[in-house]
Each structure stands twice: as C-alpha cells, then as structure tokens.
C-alpha positions in Angstrom: -33.2 166.1 80.3 -30.8 169.2 80.3 -30.4 171.3 83.3 -29.9 175.1 83.2 -27.3 176.7 85.6 -29.3 179.3 87.4 -26.7 180.7 89.7 -28.6 179.8 92.8 -30.1 176.8 94.4 -33.3 178.6 95.1 -34.3 178.6 91.4 -34.2 175.3 89.3 -34.4 175.1 85.6 -34.4 172.1 83.1 -35.6 171.3 79.7 -37.5 168.0 79.0 -39.6 167.0 75.9 -39.7 170.4 74.4 -40.7 172.0 77.6 -38.6 174.4 79.7 -39.4 174.1 83.3 -38.5 177.0 85.7 -39.2 176.3 89.4 -39.2 178.8 92.4 -37.3 176.6 94.9 -37.8 178.2 98.3 -40.5 176.0 99.8 -39.4 176.6 103.5 -40.5 180.3 103.0 -43.5 179.3 100.7 -41.3 180.2 97.6 -41.1 183.9 98.7 -39.0 185.6 96.1 -35.6 186.7 97.3 -33.2 189.1 95.5 -31.1 186.2 94.2 -34.1 184.4 92.8 -35.3 187.6 91.1 -31.9 188.2 89.4 -31.8 184.4 88.2 -35.1 184.8 86.3 -33.6 186.7 83.1 -30.8 184.2 83.1 -33.2 181.3 82.9 -35.6 182.8 80.4 -32.9 183.8 78.2 -31.6 180.3 78.1 -35.0 179.1 77.2 -35.4 181.6 74.6 -32.2 180.7 72.9 -32.7 176.9 72.9 -34.4 175.7 69.8 -35.6 172.6 71.6 -37.7 174.5 73.9 -41.2 175.3 72.5 -43.1 176.2 75.6 -42.1 177.4 79.2 -43.8 176.1 82.5 -43.3 178.1 85.6 -44.1 176.5 89.0 -43.3 176.6 92.7 -41.5 173.7 94.6 -43.4 172.0 97.4 -47.2 171.7 98.1 -47.8 175.1 99.8 -47.2 177.8 97.2 -46.6 178.8 93.7 -44.9 182.0 94.9 -46.1 183.7 98.1 -44.6 187.1 97.2 -41.4 189.1 97.9 -39.1 187.9 100.7 -40.2 190.8 103.1 -37.4 189.7 105.4 -34.9 191.4 103.1 -36.7 194.6 103.1 -35.0 196.0 106.1 -31.5 195.8 104.4 -32.4 196.0 100.7 -35.4 198.4 100.5 -35.0 200.9 103.3 -32.5 203.6 102.3 -33.0 205.5 99.2 -30.0 204.2 97.4 -30.5 200.6 98.5 -34.2 200.8 97.2 -33.1 202.2 94.0 -30.7 199.3 93.4 -33.2 196.7 94.3 -35.9 198.3 92.3 -33.6 198.4 89.3 -32.8 194.7 89.5 -36.5 193.9 90.0 -37.3 196.0 86.9 -34.8 194.1 84.8 -36.2 190.8 86.0 -39.9 191.8 85.2 -38.6 193.2 81.7 -37.1 189.9 80.8 -40.5 188.2 80.6 -41.4 190.6 77.7 -38.2 189.3 75.7 -39.6 185.8 75.6 -41.3 184.9 72.2 -42.3 181.4 73.4 -45.6 180.8 75.1 -45.5 180.4 79.0 -47.8 178.5 81.4 -48.0 179.2 85.1 -48.6 175.9 87.0 -50.2 177.3 90.3 -50.8 175.5 93.6 -51.2 177.1 97.0 -50.4 180.7 97.6 -50.1 183.0 94.7 -49.8 186.4 96.6 -48.4 189.7 95.7 -45.3 189.3 93.5 -46.4 185.8 93.0 -49.5 187.0 91.3 -47.4 189.4 89.3 -45.3 186.4 88.1 -48.3 184.4 87.3 -49.7 187.4 85.3 -46.5 187.3 83.1 -47.5 184.0 81.8 -49.9 183.5 78.8 -51.9 180.8 80.4 -52.5 180.2 84.1 -53.8 176.8 85.2 -54.4 176.3 89.0 -55.2 173.7 91.5 -58.3 174.0 93.5 -56.3 174.7 96.9 -54.8 177.9 95.3 -55.2 181.3 96.8 -54.8 184.7 95.0 -54.3 188.3 96.4 -52.4 191.5 96.5 -51.5 192.4 100.1 -50.0 195.8 99.2 -52.5 197.8 101.0 -52.0 195.7 104.1 -48.3 196.5 104.2 -48.1 200.1 103.1 -46.3 199.3 99.8 -46.8 201.3 96.7 -48.2 199.2 94.0 -46.6 200.0 90.6 -48.6 201.4 87.7 -47.4 198.5 85.5 -48.8 195.9 88.0 -52.1 197.6 88.2 -52.4 197.8 84.4 -51.7 194.1 84.0 -54.2 193.2 86.7 -56.8 195.5 85.3 -56.2 194.2 81.7 -57.1 190.6 83.0 -60.0 191.4 85.4 -61.4 194.8 84.4 -61.3 197.9 86.5 -64.0 197.0 89.2 -62.4 193.7 90.3 -58.9 195.2 90.0 -60.2 197.8 92.4 -61.7 195.2 94.9 -58.6 193.1 94.8 -56.2 196.0 95.4 -58.3 198.0 97.8 -59.4 195.2 100.1 -56.1 193.1 99.9 -58.4 190.0 100.5 -57.5 186.7 99.1 -59.6 185.0 96.4 -60.0 181.2 96.2 -59.3 179.5 93.0 -62.8 179.3 91.7 -63.4 183.1 92.4 -60.1 183.7 90.5 -61.2 181.7 87.5 -64.6 183.7 87.7 -63.0 187.0 87.4 -60.5 186.1 84.8 -57.3 185.8 86.7 -56.8 182.2 85.7 -57.8 179.9 82.7 -59.0 176.8 84.7 -59.2 175.2 87.9 -58.3 171.6 88.4 -58.0 169.0 91.3 -54.6 169.1 92.8 -53.9 165.6 91.9 -54.5 166.4 88.2 -52.5 169.7 88.0 -49.3 168.5 86.6 -50.7 166.0 84.2 -53.1 168.7 82.8 -50.3 171.2 82.5 -48.0 168.6 80.8 -50.8 167.6 78.5 -51.5 171.3 77.4 -47.7 172.2 77.1 -47.3 168.9 74.9 -50.0 170.2 72.6 -48.5 173.6 72.2 -45.0 172.1 71.8 -46.1 169.8 69.0 -47.5 172.8 67.0 -45.8 175.0 64.5 -43.4 177.2 66.5 -43.6 180.0 64.0 -47.3 180.1 64.0 -47.4 180.2 67.9 -45.0 182.8 68.0 -46.8 184.9 65.7 -49.9 184.5 67.7 -48.3 185.5 71.0 -46.9 188.6 69.3 -50.4 189.6 68.1 -51.8 189.3 71.6 -49.0 191.3 73.0 -49.5 194.0 70.3 -53.3 194.1 70.8 -52.7 194.9 74.6 -50.8 198.0 73.7 -52.2 201.4 72.9 -53.1 201.5 69.2 -50.6 204.1 68.5 -47.8 202.0 69.8 -48.6 198.8 68.2 -46.1 197.1 65.9 -48.5 195.6 63.3 -46.0 195.5 60.7 -43.7 193.4 62.8 -46.7 190.9 63.3 -47.5 190.9 59.7 -43.9 189.9 58.8 -44.1 187.1 61.2 -47.5 185.9 59.7 -45.9 186.0 56.2 -43.0 183.9 57.5 -45.4 181.3 58.5 -46.6 181.0 54.8 -43.1 180.9 53.6 -41.9 178.2 56.0 -41.1 174.7 55.4 -43.5 174.0 58.4 -46.5 175.3 56.3 -45.7 172.7 53.6 -45.3 170.1 56.2 -48.6 170.9 57.7 -50.4 170.6 54.4 -48.5 167.4 53.7 -49.3 165.9 57.0 -53.1 166.8 56.7 -53.2 165.1 53.3 -51.5 162.0 54.5 -53.5 161.9 57.8 -50.6 161.9 60.1 -49.3 164.1 62.9 -47.1 166.9 61.4 -43.3 167.0 62.4 -42.6 170.7 62.5 -39.2 172.2 62.8 -39.7 175.9 63.3 -38.4 176.8 59.9 
C-alpha cells in the first residue's frame, strides 16, 4: 500500500491493488467539507491520474454516518461573507470541482449515510455510485438561501431529468437510498455490511480490464454529455484507434485463445 501526501489529516489517500482510495476524513462533522479539504482534492486526484498503478479511483467518507454531508457551514461567516472573501473561496472551490474533469480514470463513489449538498455534488462527479441502504440524499440550498450554481443543476438534471431535479431542488427534502436509485441518482443499493465488498469487487473488475479501452469509453461518455457542437469526437476516435494499435489488444486476443485471464499493461 502506498500513501499519498494530501496536505491535511482531514483527507486520506492511498493506493492498493490498482485502486486509488480517497477518503473525506472529518467524521466528527459528518465529513462536512472544509476549505482545506476542498483544496486537497486536486492534489490527490492529480497524484492518482499520474500513477500508472492506479486503474480506478474510489471515493468514500470516513466513519459510519456520512459520505459527505455538504460544505462546512461553520466556515461561511469568515470565508463566504464579504465579496472579496467569497470570491477567493469560490475560485478555490471552482478549481477543486474542475480537477475532477481532468481525471481520465473511472471513479466510483462508495456512499454510506448522509450524501447532502456538496456531498451529492461530489458523488455526481463519479462515474458510478454505489450506496448502502442507510444512505440519504438531498440538496438543502433552498433551506439555506444559497444560490445553487448552474453547473450543479445541469449535472443533477443530466442524471435524473428536469422533473426530479425540480423536486429535489425546490423541496430540499431528503431521498432515501431506494428512491435515489429509482430516480437515477445512484447505480445500486446494497446492505451496509456488503458495501465495501461490492465496491471492491466492481473496482477489481474494472482494474483488471484494458486501461486504454476503459479510458476511451469514459471519454466517449463525457463527450456525449456535451452539446453536439462542443464534442471532441476526433479525440475519442484517436483513443479508440490507439486501443486497436496497442499491445493490450494483442494480449486480449491471445488470452481469449488460450482461455486465460489477460494481463493488460495499458500500452
């Protein structure tokens, strides 16, 4: 196991068995995201992106109560009150959210307990969301008087459609795990006792597959979520062609013929 220096004890990161684990580590506050936690995220994700040993990333919250319960509101009176302070905070926050788009590797959100506000935004940055049956989801912005950014609304609507996005945002109510699965917020609901095992199993399946193929698929999914005029189809086509020209493509055929598991190298 290799640990990653996050710059704060409130964020943990390590690499194990081809999986990069990023943990929001503030259980005393239900993993509410502080400023220092937010600015650590780009550092962690960049380390995973640069590490050839990492094939898939899992994001989780420490403890048993929450994935991430949202932003640390106790900081708002000092960090988000004056215009200048709010601008500085928002710039750092925007950089943190942007860093997720720079990751070419698949990301799984392992969700238990509260997944609220900024926590739900975090989960939506993942490609796949698996939740324990005790999870709760919601966006409380309307109860706090906060402005909910256009990008967050867009991401939510992409997942659940306009009608459910409207109900979630207007009512600010919480959805249980099964309701969240029903509307498309998450992929699956599993018993608490099985959550980590099922996430590890799925992450292991992904990590064992051809990295170039997985990256090309992720790139395609991303481009398809853009407006047609903004899609970089040529870039995806080049990634697909690279798969066919790779050693892994030859290894996949050879392993199939020999009835054995392939040993992919990402080249």
